[in-house]
Residue, then its C-alpha position, 0 to 999 in steps of 0.5 A: x490238315x494239309x495232307x487232308x485238303x489235298x488229299x481229298x482234293x485229288x480224290x475229287x478230282x479223280x471221281x470227277x474224271x472219272x465221272x465225266x463220261x457219265x455226266x456230261x452224256x446227253x440226255x432227253x428230259x420229258x416234262x409233262x403237267x410240271x411234271x418229270x415224265x421221261x429220261x433217256x440217253x440220246x446223241x445226235x441223230x436220235x430219231x424223235x416224231x411227234x404225232x397227233x391229230x390235227x384240232x381243226x382237220x381231225x386228221x393224223x399229223x407227224x412230225x419227224x425231228x433228231x436230236x441234232x448235230x451238237x446234242x443241245x436240241x432238236x432238228x425238224x426234218x419233215x411232216x407229214x399229214x393227210x390234209x391241209x390245215x392251219x399252221x402245216x408247212x406248204x410253201x416251197x421256202x419250207x422245204x421240199x413237198x411232194x404228194x404221196x398216196x394219201x399224204x403230203x409230205x415236207x421234207x428236208x426243212x432242217x428247221x433248229x429248235x433248242x428246245x419243243x414246247x407241246x401241248x396236249x388238247x382234246x383229242x389230239x391224242x399227243x404222242x412222242x417217240x424218242x428212238x423206238x419208245x413211244x409215250x402216248x402223253x394224252x393217256x397220261x395228263x388233262x388237256x391242255x397240259x404244258x409238255x417239254x422236251x429238252x437235250x441238255x447233259x445229265x450233269x445240268x438236269x442234277x444242278x436243275x434237281x438240287x435248286 
């Protein structure tokens, strides 16, 4: 009996050791409308772009982020837009502001977010691009749907699914 317990314990430890690189790998999880929509392995620096049409100005806005250095959240680096509107950055304390052609750009923002909470809206055409994979959420979700994006090790996702 004792040999079985020891053997089972050793096998479990070996299995966890072998799987640990996979289980500890950070993944980006995107949930929309209360359901799982996308998951992809990521690492620090993986690009994430949010594009939408400003609900008041009716002009496009791009927010350029990346998975942060600890691979447990996001860093907003830059925002690009065509016209000033409610909620868009413009103050010197927000970063480095410049005008390029038809666009206003706020660069060097370096704002940290543990996760992203977005919402689809009427005519906003919310699209999230992770690395080179675009996900036009407005095509899959009704207006007003909550969208949550987070980065976590795969084992946390598995643990949450089991609960």
